[in-house]
C-alpha positions as CSV (number, residue, x, y, z in Angstrom):
1,M,-77.3,238.5,24.7
2,R,-74.3,240.4,26.1
3,L,-71.5,241.8,23.9
4,N,-68.8,239.8,25.6
5,E,-70.6,236.5,24.9
6,I,-71.1,237.5,21.2
7,I,-67.4,238.4,20.6
8,E,-65.9,235.6,22.7
9,K,-64.5,233.7,19.7
10,V,-63.7,236.8,17.6
11,E,-60.2,237.9,16.9
12,V,-60.3,241.3,18.6
13,I,-57.3,243.6,18.0
14,G,-58.5,246.7,19.8
15,R,-61.4,247.9,21.9
16,T,-62.6,251.2,23.5
17,G,-64.7,251.1,26.6
18,D,-65.3,248.2,28.9
19,Q,-69.1,248.2,28.7
20,D,-70.9,244.9,28.2
21,P,-74.3,246.0,26.8
22,C,-77.2,243.7,26.0
23,I,-77.6,243.5,22.2
24,G,-80.9,243.6,20.5
25,K,-79.8,242.4,17.1
26,I,-76.7,242.3,14.9
27,T,-76.8,244.1,11.5
28,F,-74.3,245.4,8.9
29,D,-76.9,247.7,7.3
30,S,-76.9,251.1,9.0
31,R,-80.5,251.7,7.7
32,Q,-81.7,248.8,9.9
33,V,-80.0,250.0,13.1
34,V,-82.3,250.8,16.1
35,E,-81.6,251.5,19.7
36,G,-79.5,248.7,21.3
37,D,-78.2,247.1,18.1
38,L,-74.6,246.0,17.3
39,F,-73.5,247.5,14.0
40,V,-70.8,245.7,12.0
41,A,-68.9,247.9,9.4
42,V,-68.1,245.6,6.5
43,N,-66.2,246.5,3.3
44,G,-68.8,245.6,0.8
45,L,-68.6,245.3,-3.0
46,Q,-70.8,248.4,-3.5
47,A,-70.1,250.4,-0.4
48,D,-67.8,250.5,2.7
49,G,-69.7,250.1,5.9
50,H,-67.1,252.2,7.7
51,Q,-68.6,255.3,6.0
52,F,-71.8,254.7,7.9
53,I,-70.6,254.4,11.5
54,D,-71.7,257.8,12.4
55,K,-75.2,257.2,11.0
56,A,-75.4,253.9,12.9
57,V,-74.5,255.6,16.2
58,Q,-77.0,258.4,15.6
59,S,-79.7,255.7,15.1
60,G,-78.9,254.2,18.5
61,A,-76.2,251.5,17.9
62,A,-75.0,250.2,21.3
63,V,-71.7,248.8,19.8
64,V,-69.8,249.2,16.6
65,V,-67.5,246.5,15.3
66,C,-65.1,247.5,12.5
67,Q,-62.0,246.5,10.7
68,E,-60.3,249.7,9.8
69,P,-58.2,251.5,12.5
70,G,-58.8,255.0,13.6
71,Q,-62.6,254.9,13.7
72,K,-64.6,256.8,16.4
73,T,-68.0,256.3,17.9
74,G,-68.4,259.0,20.5
75,P,-68.9,258.7,24.3
76,G,-70.7,255.7,25.7
77,V,-70.6,253.5,22.5
78,P,-67.9,250.8,22.7
79,L,-65.9,250.3,19.5
80,V,-64.4,246.8,18.8
81,Q,-61.7,246.5,16.1
82,V,-61.3,243.1,14.6
83,S,-58.9,241.6,12.1
84,D,-61.6,240.8,9.5
85,S,-65.2,242.2,9.9
86,R,-66.7,239.7,7.5
87,K,-65.3,236.8,9.4
88,A,-66.3,238.4,12.7
89,L,-69.8,238.9,11.4
90,A,-70.2,235.2,10.8
91,Q,-68.7,234.3,14.2
92,M,-70.9,236.8,16.0
93,A,-74.1,235.7,14.2
94,A,-73.5,232.1,15.1
95,A,-73.0,233.0,18.7
96,F,-76.0,235.3,18.8
97,Y,-78.3,232.6,17.6
98,G,-76.8,229.9,19.9
99,H,-74.8,228.0,17.3
100,P,-77.8,226.3,15.7
101,S,-75.7,224.4,13.2
102,R,-74.5,222.2,16.1
103,E,-78.1,221.1,16.8
104,L,-78.8,219.5,13.4
105,S,-77.0,217.5,10.7
106,L,-75.9,220.2,8.2
107,V,-74.7,219.3,4.7
108,G,-73.3,221.8,2.3
109,V,-73.4,221.4,-1.5
110,T,-70.9,223.3,-3.6
111,G,-69.8,223.2,-7.3
112,T,-70.8,225.0,-10.5
113,N,-73.8,222.9,-11.6
114,G,-76.2,220.6,-9.7
115,K,-76.2,222.4,-6.3
116,T,-79.8,223.2,-6.2
117,T,-81.0,219.8,-7.5
118,I,-78.8,217.8,-5.1
119,A,-79.8,219.9,-2.0
120,T,-83.5,219.7,-3.0
121,L,-83.3,216.0,-3.7
122,L,-81.7,215.4,-0.3
123,H,-84.4,217.4,1.4
124,Q,-87.1,215.5,-0.5
125,M,-85.5,212.2,0.4
126,H,-85.4,212.9,4.1
127,V,-89.0,214.1,4.1
128,V,-90.0,210.8,2.3
129,M,-88.1,208.9,4.9
130,G,-90.1,210.5,7.7
131,F,-87.7,213.2,9.0
132,R,-88.2,216.9,9.5
133,A,-85.6,218.7,7.4
134,G,-84.7,222.2,6.2
135,L,-83.4,223.5,2.9
136,L,-81.4,226.6,1.9
137,S,-81.4,226.8,-1.9
138,T,-81.4,229.2,-4.8
139,I,-85.1,228.5,-5.3
140,Q,-86.5,228.6,-1.8
141,V,-85.9,228.2,1.9
142,L,-87.8,225.4,3.5
143,I,-88.3,225.1,7.2
144,G,-90.0,221.7,7.5
145,E,-92.9,222.2,5.1
146,E,-93.0,226.0,5.3
147,S,-91.6,227.7,2.3
148,H,-89.9,231.2,2.1
149,P,-88.6,232.9,-1.0
150,A,-84.8,232.8,-1.4
151,T,-82.8,236.0,-2.1
152,H,-79.4,234.5,-2.7
153,T,-77.9,231.1,-3.3
154,T,-76.3,231.4,0.1
155,P,-77.7,234.2,2.3
156,D,-75.6,236.4,4.6
157,P,-74.5,234.8,8.0
158,I,-77.1,236.6,10.0
159,Q,-79.9,235.3,7.8
160,I,-78.3,231.8,7.7
161,N,-78.1,231.5,11.5
162,A,-81.6,233.0,12.0
163,V,-83.1,230.4,9.7
164,L,-81.1,227.5,11.1
165,R,-82.3,228.5,14.6
166,E,-85.9,228.5,13.3
167,M,-85.3,225.1,11.8
168,V,-84.0,223.7,15.1
169,D,-87.0,225.3,17.0
170,H,-89.4,223.6,14.5
171,G,-87.9,220.2,15.1
172,C,-85.7,219.8,12.0
173,E,-83.0,217.2,12.3
174,Y,-81.3,217.9,9.0
175,C,-80.5,220.9,6.8
176,F,-79.2,220.8,3.2
177,M,-77.8,224.1,1.9
178,E,-76.1,225.3,-1.3
179,V,-72.7,226.9,-0.7
180,S,-71.7,229.4,-3.4
181,S,-68.2,230.5,-4.1
182,H,-69.2,234.0,-3.1
183,A,-70.3,232.7,0.3
184,I,-67.1,230.9,0.9
185,D,-64.9,233.8,-0.2
186,Q,-66.9,236.3,2.0
187,F,-66.8,234.0,5.1
188,R,-70.6,233.6,5.2
189,V,-70.4,230.0,6.2
190,C,-67.1,230.0,8.1
191,A,-68.7,229.7,11.6
192,L,-71.1,226.9,10.7
193,E,-70.4,223.3,11.8
194,F,-71.0,221.0,8.8
195,N,-71.6,217.3,9.1
196,G,-70.8,216.8,5.4
197,G,-69.6,218.6,2.3
198,I,-70.5,217.7,-1.3
199,F,-68.6,218.7,-4.5
200,T,-70.5,218.4,-7.8
201,N,-68.3,219.7,-10.5
202,L,-66.3,222.8,-11.6
203,T,-66.7,224.6,-14.9
204,R,-66.4,228.2,-16.0
205,D,-68.7,230.5,-14.0
206,H,-68.5,233.6,-11.8
207,L,-65.4,234.9,-13.5
208,D,-66.9,238.4,-13.2
209,Y,-66.2,238.0,-9.5
210,H,-63.2,235.7,-9.3
211,K,-60.2,237.0,-11.3
212,D,-59.6,233.6,-13.0
213,F,-60.5,229.9,-12.9
214,R,-57.7,229.1,-10.6
215,E,-59.0,231.4,-7.9
216,Y,-62.5,230.0,-8.4
217,L,-61.1,226.5,-7.8
218,E,-59.1,227.6,-4.7
219,V,-62.2,229.2,-3.1
220,K,-64.2,226.1,-3.6
221,K,-61.4,224.0,-2.1
222,R,-61.3,226.3,1.0
223,F,-64.8,224.9,2.0
224,F,-63.4,221.3,2.1
225,D,-60.2,222.4,3.9
226,Q,-62.4,223.7,6.7
227,L,-64.6,220.7,7.2
228,P,-64.1,219.0,10.6
229,E,-62.5,215.5,11.0
230,D,-65.8,213.9,12.0
231,A,-67.6,215.1,8.8
232,F,-67.7,213.5,5.4
233,A,-66.5,214.9,2.1
234,L,-68.3,213.4,-0.9
235,V,-66.9,214.4,-4.4
236,N,-67.7,213.6,-8.0
237,R,-64.9,211.4,-9.2
238,D,-66.0,212.0,-12.8
239,D,-64.8,215.6,-12.5
240,K,-61.0,216.0,-12.4
241,N,-61.3,218.6,-9.7
242,G,-63.0,216.2,-7.3
243,Q,-59.6,214.8,-6.1
244,V,-58.3,218.4,-5.7
245,M,-61.1,219.1,-3.2
246,L,-59.9,216.1,-1.1
247,Q,-56.3,217.2,-0.9
248,N,-55.5,218.1,2.7
249,C,-59.2,217.9,3.6
250,P,-59.5,216.6,7.2
251,A,-62.9,215.1,6.7
252,E,-63.6,211.4,5.8
253,H,-63.1,211.0,2.0
254,H,-65.8,209.5,-0.3
255,A,-66.6,209.6,-4.0
256,Y,-69.4,208.9,-6.4
257,S,-69.1,208.1,-10.2
258,L,-70.9,206.8,-13.3
259,R,-67.6,205.8,-14.9
260,S,-65.3,204.2,-12.3
261,L,-65.3,202.1,-9.2
262,C,-65.7,204.0,-6.0
263,D,-67.8,204.1,-2.8
264,F,-71.0,205.0,-4.8
265,R,-71.2,203.7,-8.3
266,G,-74.0,204.2,-10.8
267,K,-74.9,203.0,-14.3
268,I,-77.7,204.2,-16.5
269,N,-79.7,201.3,-18.0
270,E,-82.4,203.2,-19.8
271,M,-83.2,206.9,-20.4
272,H,-86.5,208.4,-21.4
273,M,-88.1,211.9,-21.3
274,E,-90.1,210.8,-18.3
275,G,-87.2,209.4,-16.3
276,S,-84.4,206.8,-16.1
277,S,-83.6,203.3,-14.9
278,I,-80.4,203.4,-12.9
279,N,-78.3,200.7,-11.2
280,I,-76.8,202.1,-8.0
281,N,-74.4,199.9,-6.0
282,G,-76.1,196.9,-7.4
283,H,-79.7,198.1,-6.8
284,E,-82.1,198.8,-9.7
285,V,-84.3,201.8,-9.4
286,W,-86.6,203.8,-11.7
287,V,-86.4,207.6,-11.1
288,K,-88.5,210.4,-12.5
289,L,-85.5,212.6,-13.5
290,P,-84.0,212.0,-17.0
291,G,-80.5,212.6,-18.2
292,R,-76.9,211.7,-17.3
293,F,-76.5,214.8,-15.2
294,N,-79.5,213.9,-13.1
295,A,-78.2,210.4,-12.7
296,E,-75.1,212.0,-11.2
297,N,-77.2,214.1,-8.9
298,L,-79.3,211.2,-7.7
299,L,-76.2,209.1,-7.2
300,C,-74.8,211.9,-5.1
301,A,-78.0,212.2,-3.0
302,F,-77.9,208.4,-2.4
303,G,-74.3,208.5,-1.3
304,A,-74.8,211.5,1.1
305,S,-77.9,209.8,2.6
306,V,-76.0,206.6,3.3
307,L,-73.1,208.6,4.8
308,L,-75.7,210.3,7.1
309,G,-76.5,206.8,8.5
310,H,-79.6,205.8,6.6
311,H,-80.0,202.2,5.4
312,T,-79.4,201.5,1.7
313,D,-82.8,199.9,1.1
314,E,-84.6,202.8,2.6
315,V,-82.6,205.3,0.6
316,I,-83.2,203.3,-2.7
317,A,-87.0,203.2,-2.0
318,A,-87.0,207.0,-1.4
319,L,-85.1,207.7,-4.7
320,S,-88.0,206.3,-6.7
321,E,-90.4,208.8,-5.1
322,L,-88.4,211.9,-5.8
323,N,-89.8,214.6,-8.1
324,P,-88.0,216.9,-10.6
325,V,-86.9,220.2,-9.2
326,V,-88.8,223.3,-10.5
327,G,-86.9,225.0,-13.4
328,R,-84.5,222.1,-13.8
329,F,-85.4,220.1,-16.9
330,E,-89.0,220.9,-16.2
331,T,-91.2,219.6,-19.0
332,F,-94.5,220.3,-20.6
333,R,-96.1,218.5,-23.5
334,S,-98.7,220.3,-25.7
335,G,-101.7,218.8,-27.4
336,K,-99.9,219.3,-30.7
337,G,-97.2,216.9,-29.7
338,I,-94.6,219.6,-28.9
339,T,-92.4,219.1,-25.8
340,A,-91.2,222.2,-24.0
341,I,-88.4,222.2,-21.5
342,V,-87.4,224.9,-19.1
343,D,-84.0,224.7,-17.5
344,Y,-81.7,227.0,-15.5
345,A,-78.6,226.1,-17.5
346,H,-76.6,229.3,-17.8
347,T,-73.1,228.1,-18.3
348,P,-71.5,226.3,-21.3
349,D,-71.2,223.0,-19.5
350,A,-74.7,223.1,-18.2
351,L,-76.1,223.9,-21.6
352,Q,-74.1,221.0,-23.1
353,N,-75.4,218.6,-20.5
354,V,-79.0,219.6,-21.1
355,L,-78.8,219.5,-24.9
356,E,-77.0,216.1,-24.9
357,T,-79.7,214.7,-22.6
358,I,-82.4,216.0,-25.0
359,H,-80.6,214.2,-27.9
360,E,-80.5,211.0,-25.9
361,V,-84.2,211.0,-25.0
362,N,-85.4,212.4,-28.4
363,V,-86.7,209.1,-29.6
364,A,-89.3,210.7,-31.9
365,G,-86.6,212.5,-33.8
366,G,-88.1,216.0,-33.8
367,E,-86.1,219.1,-34.2
368,I,-84.5,220.8,-31.1
369,I,-85.3,224.6,-30.9
370,T,-83.3,226.4,-28.2
371,V,-84.1,229.8,-26.8
372,V,-81.2,231.2,-24.8
373,G,-79.5,234.4,-23.6
374,A,-76.8,235.4,-21.2
375,G,-77.0,237.5,-18.1
376,G,-75.8,241.1,-18.0
377,N,-73.1,242.3,-15.5
378,R,-71.8,238.8,-15.4
379,D,-68.9,236.8,-16.9
380,R,-68.7,238.1,-20.5
381,G,-66.2,235.4,-21.6
382,K,-68.7,232.6,-21.4
383,R,-71.2,234.3,-23.8
384,P,-69.7,233.1,-27.2
385,L,-69.0,229.7,-25.7
386,M,-72.6,229.3,-24.7
387,A,-73.8,230.4,-28.1
388,R,-71.5,228.0,-30.0
389,I,-72.6,225.0,-27.9
390,V,-76.2,225.8,-28.5
391,A,-75.7,226.2,-32.2
392,E,-73.9,223.0,-32.5
393,L,-76.4,220.9,-30.6
394,S,-79.7,222.5,-31.8
395,H,-81.5,222.5,-35.1
396,K,-82.7,226.1,-34.6
397,V,-81.5,228.7,-32.2
398,I,-83.1,231.9,-31.0
399,L,-80.7,234.2,-29.1
400,T,-82.6,236.5,-26.7
401,S,-82.3,238.4,-23.4
402,D,-81.8,236.7,-20.1
403,N,-81.5,239.2,-17.3
404,P,-79.7,242.1,-19.1
405,R,-79.5,244.1,-15.8
406,D,-77.5,247.3,-16.6
407,E,-76.2,246.2,-20.0
408,D,-77.6,246.8,-23.5
409,P,-79.3,243.6,-24.5
410,E,-78.2,244.0,-28.1
411,S,-74.6,244.3,-27.0
412,I,-74.9,241.0,-25.1
413,L,-76.3,239.3,-28.2
414,D,-73.5,240.8,-30.3
415,E,-71.0,239.0,-28.0
416,M,-72.9,235.8,-28.1
417,I,-73.2,235.6,-31.8
418,K,-69.4,235.9,-32.2
419,G,-69.1,232.4,-30.9
420,I,-71.3,230.8,-33.6
421,P,-69.4,229.4,-36.7
422,E,-70.4,231.0,-39.9
423,E,-71.8,227.8,-41.3
424,L,-74.3,227.6,-38.3
425,L,-75.5,231.2,-38.5
426,K,-78.2,230.2,-40.9
427,R,-80.0,228.3,-38.2
428,T,-79.8,231.3,-35.7
429,M,-82.2,234.1,-35.0
430,R,-81.8,237.0,-32.6
431,I,-84.9,238.4,-30.9
432,V,-84.2,240.8,-28.0
433,S,-87.6,240.4,-26.4
434,R,-87.6,237.1,-24.4
435,E,-91.4,236.8,-24.6
436,E,-91.3,237.3,-28.4
437,A,-88.5,234.8,-28.7
438,I,-90.4,232.1,-26.8
439,R,-93.6,232.9,-28.9
440,T,-91.6,232.6,-32.1
441,A,-90.2,229.2,-31.0
442,C,-93.8,228.0,-30.3
443,I,-94.9,229.2,-33.8
444,I,-92.1,227.5,-35.7
445,A,-92.2,224.2,-33.7
446,G,-93.9,221.3,-35.3
447,N,-95.2,217.9,-34.2
448,K,-92.5,216.0,-32.2
449,D,-90.3,219.0,-31.9
450,I,-88.6,220.0,-28.6
451,I,-88.3,223.6,-27.4
452,L,-85.7,224.3,-24.8
453,V,-85.9,227.6,-23.0
454,A,-82.6,227.9,-21.0
455,G,-81.0,230.3,-18.5
456,K,-83.7,231.4,-16.1
457,G,-85.3,228.2,-14.9
458,H,-87.3,228.8,-11.7
459,E,-86.9,232.6,-11.8
460,L,-90.2,234.6,-11.9
461,T,-88.7,238.0,-12.8
462,Q,-86.6,239.6,-15.5
463,E,-84.1,242.3,-14.5
464,L,-83.6,245.2,-16.9
465,K,-82.1,248.6,-16.1
466,G,-82.4,248.1,-12.3
467,E,-86.0,247.1,-12.5
468,K,-87.5,243.6,-12.0
469,R,-90.7,242.7,-13.8
470,F,-92.7,239.5,-13.6
471,F,-91.6,236.9,-16.1
472,D,-92.2,233.1,-16.1
473,D,-90.7,231.1,-19.0
474,M,-93.0,228.1,-18.4
475,A,-96.2,230.2,-18.2
476,I,-95.3,231.9,-21.5
477,L,-94.6,228.5,-23.1
478,K,-97.9,227.1,-22.0
479,Q,-99.8,230.2,-23.1
480,H,-98.4,230.0,-26.7
481,L,-98.6,226.2,-27.0
482,K,-102.1,225.6,-25.6
């Protein structure tokens, strides 16, 4: 594709040279530049791409796009200055891949908790109903039935558009994707054309990135402000921020709720460890996912499917066939009558939801033993909050490492334990080694007890001091409970 086609919709504020070269690929990583590429200099969180313009040119870049004035490329290499290189990157990536988001029904799911589950359930539902669909989630990227590992909740705009193009070429009619606050703030999805946007809830998270909760809220709202008029906006009315997302949102407004009357209303009839009986808009359905938070997720998936034009009866039938999402309230029952649960919950609200659900389905009356940590290099303020909730809702607590990253694991536990009231400290242990913590939980658990291992869910690695090593919560649980 020619340069002029790629930058047609970009806000260009300066340009040197009138060449219109054919571009091999677009990249913002100077290490990936080869002859004929377009290099975009982006101000990153770790490094400024403008510092690598010379390197990109030496590697054969045909064009350089940048934001900062006064940059130079040398003779024969056009330089295009734009108002915002992140936004330009998204616009150019969409153009380079032929705007694939226009060729399928694209639905974005945003919020603090539930994004992965809802996006995955929607993908499952459409496969059950006979459609080819794609998925972009924290766990995996699915192109039809072909799975690829995920690197981010929402990838960079080049990866997104490349994957969407592949989905279209493989006959996918729908794509369901998680939209993180980082992705919205960094313009990764600004050039995509969504048919629908979903808001799940908003609780404390990512305050290591956003300066405060208000900014976090405003970034999420920006996604809904940018939806087109012919799209739908579906929000959780049981979260007070749902109505905020709809303010000035040009898309068609809809809501789902377990508590109040709205477009999509649900009511839990029965709840068990193996699943729940739910009434959705007057239809009774048994689903394989337990818990109030999963009832909300299923209700949302129902509403979005109906808004995409599918018949209610067909959607209800598909709901009953959906399977739990890996690492989200994933259960295992040992021969000794111990139930183990692995869940991705890593925020105060998510932990409370999971533990309250365990109490609701704990008909045998066993003790609840929770193994939990907090990620390093992330929002430190939530650590004592998480520990307090776990201590209040568990019979025994083992504080341990999550992904310490570059932090001292013992320091993370020091901050967590500050949140536990003195009278609850007697039920709390701290074991830095996550494997040893899980093994200890398995040793002290008795018949009918429930072990919750929270925080990492589907993850198969643990990150410590810049290194990632294989680590699987469920595999370790099974090893010590068999």
